[in-house]
C-alpha positions as CSV (number, residue, x, y, z in Angstrom):
1,M,0.0,0.0,0.0
2,A,1.5,3.3,-1.1
3,R,-0.5,5.6,1.1
4,K,-0.5,5.7,4.8
5,T,-3.9,4.8,6.2
6,G,-6.1,7.8,6.4
7,S,-3.8,10.0,4.3
8,H,-5.2,12.5,1.9
9,S,-3.5,14.5,-0.8
10,Q,-4.5,17.8,0.8
11,I,-2.8,16.7,4.0
12,T,0.1,14.5,2.8
13,G,1.2,16.9,0.0
14,P,1.9,19.8,2.4
15,L,3.5,17.4,4.8
16,V,5.9,16.3,2.1
17,R,6.9,19.9,1.4
18,Q,7.3,20.6,5.1
19,A,9.4,17.6,5.7
20,A,11.6,18.3,2.6
21,Q,12.0,21.9,3.7
22,K,13.0,20.9,7.2
23,L,15.5,18.2,6.0
24,F,17.0,20.4,3.2
25,A,17.6,23.2,5.7
26,Q,19.1,20.9,8.3
27,H,21.3,18.6,6.1
28,G,21.4,20.2,2.7
29,Y,19.7,19.2,-0.5
30,A,22.4,16.8,-1.7
31,A,22.5,14.9,1.6
32,V,18.7,14.2,1.8
33,S,17.1,11.3,0.0
34,M,13.5,10.8,-1.0
35,R,13.5,7.9,1.4
36,Q,14.4,10.2,4.3
37,I,11.6,12.6,3.3
38,A,9.2,9.7,3.2
39,T,10.3,8.5,6.6
40,E,9.8,12.0,8.1
41,V,6.2,12.1,6.6
42,G,5.4,8.5,7.6
43,V,4.8,7.1,4.1
44,Q,6.6,4.6,1.9
45,A,9.2,6.2,-0.4
46,G,7.2,5.3,-3.5
47,A,4.2,7.3,-2.2
48,L,6.2,10.5,-2.5
49,Y,5.9,10.3,-6.3
50,L,2.2,10.9,-5.9
51,Y,3.1,14.4,-4.8
52,T,6.2,15.3,-6.7
53,P,7.9,13.8,-9.7
54,D,11.4,14.0,-8.2
55,K,13.6,15.7,-5.5
56,Q,14.7,18.5,-8.0
57,T,11.1,19.5,-8.6
58,L,10.5,19.5,-4.8
59,L,13.5,21.9,-4.3
60,F,12.4,24.1,-7.1
61,D,8.8,24.2,-5.8
62,L,10.0,25.2,-2.3
63,M,12.2,28.0,-3.7
64,K,9.6,29.3,-6.1
65,S,6.7,29.3,-3.6
66,H,9.0,31.2,-1.1
67,L,9.9,33.8,-3.6
68,V,6.3,34.2,-4.9
69,E,5.1,34.6,-1.3
70,L,7.9,37.2,-0.8
71,L,6.9,39.2,-3.9
72,D,3.2,39.1,-3.1
73,A,3.9,40.3,0.5
74,L,6.0,43.1,-0.8
75,D,3.3,44.1,-3.2
76,G,0.9,44.3,-0.3
77,E,3.0,46.8,1.6
78,P,1.8,50.4,1.7
79,V,3.0,52.7,-1.0
80,L,5.2,55.5,0.3
81,R,6.5,58.6,-1.4
82,S,10.0,59.6,-0.3
83,P,13.0,57.3,-1.1
84,Q,14.0,57.4,2.5
85,E,10.5,56.2,3.7
86,R,10.5,53.5,1.0
87,L,14.0,52.3,2.0
88,E,13.1,52.2,5.7
89,A,9.9,50.2,4.9
90,F,11.8,47.8,2.6
91,T,14.5,47.2,5.3
92,K,11.9,46.5,8.0
93,F,9.8,44.4,5.7
94,H,12.7,42.2,4.6
95,I,13.8,41.5,8.2
96,R,10.2,40.8,9.4
97,F,9.3,38.5,6.5
98,H,12.6,36.6,6.6
99,L,12.7,36.0,10.3
100,D,9.4,34.2,10.1
101,R,10.8,31.7,7.5
102,P,14.3,30.7,8.5
103,D,14.3,27.3,6.7
104,A,12.8,28.7,3.5
105,V,15.3,31.5,3.5
106,F,18.2,29.2,4.0
107,I,17.1,27.0,1.1
108,A,16.4,29.9,-1.2
109,Y,19.9,31.3,-0.7
110,M,22.1,28.3,-0.1
111,E,20.7,25.7,-2.5
112,L,20.7,27.7,-5.7
113,R,23.8,25.7,-6.8
114,N,21.7,22.5,-6.8
115,L,19.1,23.7,-9.3
116,E,19.1,22.5,-12.8
117,P,19.7,25.2,-15.4
118,A,16.0,25.8,-16.4
119,N,14.9,25.9,-12.8
120,F,17.8,28.2,-11.8
121,A,16.8,30.6,-14.6
122,E,13.2,30.8,-13.3
123,I,14.3,31.3,-9.7
124,E,16.9,34.0,-10.8
125,K,14.1,35.9,-12.5
126,L,12.0,36.0,-9.3
127,R,15.1,37.0,-7.2
128,Q,15.8,39.7,-9.8
129,T,12.3,41.1,-9.4
130,Y,12.8,41.4,-5.7
131,E,16.3,43.0,-6.1
132,D,14.8,45.4,-8.7
133,A,12.4,46.7,-6.1
134,L,15.2,47.7,-3.8
135,Q,17.3,49.0,-6.7
136,S,14.4,51.2,-7.8
137,V,14.2,52.8,-4.3
138,L,18.0,53.3,-4.2
139,G,18.0,54.7,-7.7
140,A,15.2,57.2,-6.9
141,G,17.1,58.3,-3.8
142,Q,20.3,58.7,-5.8
143,D,18.4,60.8,-8.4
144,S,16.7,63.0,-5.8
145,G,20.0,63.6,-4.0
146,D,18.6,61.9,-0.8
147,F,21.2,59.1,-1.1
148,R,24.9,59.2,-2.0
149,I,25.8,55.8,-3.4
150,P,28.8,55.0,-5.6
151,D,27.1,52.1,-7.3
152,V,23.4,51.4,-7.0
153,K,23.5,47.8,-8.1
154,L,26.3,47.0,-5.7
155,A,24.5,48.8,-2.8
156,T,21.4,46.7,-3.6
157,M,23.3,43.4,-3.3
158,A,25.1,44.5,-0.2
159,I,21.9,45.7,1.6
160,I,20.0,42.5,0.8
161,A,23.0,40.4,2.0
162,M,23.2,42.4,5.2
163,L,19.5,42.1,5.9
164,T,19.3,38.4,5.1
165,G,22.2,37.8,7.4
166,V,19.9,38.4,10.4
167,N,18.6,34.9,10.0
168,T,22.0,33.4,10.8
169,W,22.2,34.8,14.3
170,Y,18.8,36.0,15.5
171,R,17.0,33.9,18.0
172,E,13.5,34.6,19.3
173,G,13.6,35.5,23.0
174,G,17.2,36.6,22.7
175,R,18.9,39.8,23.8
176,L,17.2,42.0,21.1
177,S,13.6,42.1,20.2
178,R,12.6,42.0,16.5
179,E,11.6,45.7,16.7
180,R,15.0,46.6,18.1
181,V,16.8,44.6,15.4
182,E,14.7,46.4,12.7
183,R,15.6,49.8,14.1
184,I,19.3,49.0,14.4
185,Y,19.5,47.6,10.9
186,W,17.5,50.6,9.5
187,N,20.1,52.9,11.0
188,M,22.9,50.9,9.5
189,V,21.2,50.9,6.0
190,R,20.5,54.6,6.3
191,R,24.2,55.3,7.1
192,A,25.3,53.1,4.3
193,V,23.5,55.2,1.7
194,R,24.3,58.4,3.7
195,A,20.7,59.3,4.0
């Protein structure tokens, strides 16, 4: 019997994704087998193929859904006028969104090398859309004279790397609250663009 007694695609499908995300984040994509994912879910290995054609598709789907959710959430943020307000909002949004999804963030940044070329190209397009949102803010601030940035593209990449780095050290209930982290990082970003 391929399915666990009482399993349903609406239940087991998401469990497969959750198990894969957890295992990929803990051990790395290359080290995780479909058998391990099946064991984590509590189904036979063959049953996984009812929910995904292969491990590569599972990795791609996890990355894509994370980035689509990120872009949708960014689109839902209030529209602000000044470049400085927009940059502050982006900074705080990025930290808030990413701290709630440490496993998804780790996979989205660290497992790119394991994507097949066509999958990599699609994920890169989504990442570029997000980067373009910040680059647009920085460019507007540069044009208005609010920011002094030697290279807008480089500043975009540096700010995103700095903000994403919060996930490597932040722990809920630690020394700093999320709000305090957002304020400190905003001040660092503001100084980096000399706003």
